[in-house]
N, C-alpha and C positions, 0 to 999 in steps of 0.2 A: 730468162728475162731478168733484167737488173733491178727493176723497181715496179711499183704498183702501176704506174702509167704505161710502162712497157707491156705488162701482163694484160692490162685492159685493152690496149691498142691491138695486140696480137689476137686476142679472143674476139674482139668486136669485128675484125675483118673476116671472120669465118661465118658465112651465111647460114650454116647449119644451126646456129645458136642465136637465141635472143638474149641480149646481155643487158643487165640493169646495173648501172654504176651507183653504188652506195658508198663510195670512198670519201665523199664530201657531203656536207650537210645539204639535204634536199627537202627538208621539212620546216614548217614554221618554227617548231621548237626542236633544236638539235638534241637528239638523245644520245649522241656519241657513237652509235653503231656504225661500223665501217666494214664494208665487204664488197665483193663483186658477186652478183647472182647470175648464174648461167642456166638457161632453159633450153635443153636440146629439143629441136623441132622435128616432129614427124611430118607435120604439114603446117599451114598457116594458122590453124585453129587448135592444134593439140600440142601441149607441152607436158609430157608425162611425168616429169620430176624436175626438181630444182637442185642445182649444185651451188653451194655457197663457198666462195674462196675468202678465207680469213687470212690476213697477214700476221706474222709473228707479233708485231707491236700492238695489234688490235685484239689478239686472241683472248687474253685474260678478261678484258672488259666485255667483249662480245659474249663469251661463255657465261660470265656472271649475269649479264643482262638477260640473256635467253633463259637461263636456269631459274632466276629468281623473279624477274619482273616483266618479261616480254609479254605483251598483250594482256597484262593484268593491271597495268597502270597507264594513265593517259600520258600523252606526249609532254605536256607541261611539267608534270611531276618528274618524268624521265629526264627532262632537260635540267631540272634542279639537281637531280642526282649526278648527272654528268658534270655540271659546274662544280659540285662539291668534290668530285674526283679530280678534276683539273686543278683545283685549289689545295689538294692534298688532305682534304677533310675526311675522305673515305678512300679505302683501297679495295680494288676488285680482286 
């Protein structure tokens, strides 16, 4: 696949997986996290594990966010950190 959208489209077509697109902001406060989450399905009710696809340009920030702040800070605070990163005030 050539880009994020191609990867997402190919995986989404496979009915053996439930796919969650986190490539774009989907929250009230954008925390900057970008990924595709894939849940292999045993049946319609059981998803035994999660696979997260992180793309190279998102890796550093996603890793930093998961390691230091994920589920420890509220979304509004994470949004402020993300904006600071975009403005060059902090580096991940």
